[in-house]
MARSE-733776 format. One line per 3 residues: for each residue x, y, z of C-alpha. Coordinates in pm, whole numbers. Layout:
<marzas>
X Y Z  ...
</marzas>
This chain:
<marzas>
8142 10113 8098  7838 10275 8254  7698 10446 7942
7360 10308 7836  7465 10305 7470  7749 10056 7535
7701 9696 7422  7772 9595 7783  7648 9844 8042
7742 9827 8411  7466 10007 8600  7429 10083 8969
7614 10244 9257  7860 9952 9282  8018 10062 8954
8088 10428 9037  8463 10383 8970  8396 10253 8618
8405 10522 8348  8115 10567 8108  8323 10419 7825
8588 10233 8025  8702 9936 7819  8681 9823 7458
8677 9447 7398  8735 9301 7052  8782 8954 6910
9011 8948 6608  9272 8718 6460  9158 8441 6695
9233 8641 7009  9062 8875 7258  9199 9231 7261
9120 9491 7527  9180 9866 7526  9140 10107 7817
8945 10400 7670  9127 10669 7876  8925 10576 8184
8971 10794 8493  9040 10505 8736  9235 10279 8498
9234 9913 8399  9467 9644 8528  9535 9290 8409
9680 9000 8603  9980 8884 8403  10120 8538 8478
10473 8431 8401  10785 8291 8558  10591 8100 8823
10407 8406 8956  10168 8679 8860  10158 9057 8878
9907 9333 8818  9987 9550 8518  9815 9882 8453
9716 9925 8090  9833 10225 7891  9526 10416 7771
9423 10370 7408  9667 10081 7350  9524 9739 7255
9646 9438 7454  9600 9079 7341  9499 8868 7639
9500 8496 7702  9208 8281 7814  9168 8303 8190
9314 8654 8210  9174 8860 8499  9090 9223 8422
9010 9486 8686  8812 9800 8601  8866 10100 8824
8953 9889 9126  8593 9774 9170  8501 9526 8894
8685 9202 8815  8629 9023 8484  8777 8692 8369
8810 8622 7997
</marzas>
């Protein structure tokens, strides 16, 4: 998110759609887990399966285990690949 106290801070006008505490990222049990922290513009992941892919909007405050190479979009303006 944009808050200075975050471990990863996105600063600047390009990140205006990212909430101050947008996304929580954790590594546990050998896997990366992400949680949308009730952000105002939401978080989406690109889920692959069945020969295609689709964007899925995360439910706020629910942890999702993601696979290597997963694309995550924050607020429609920032794309991250894990």
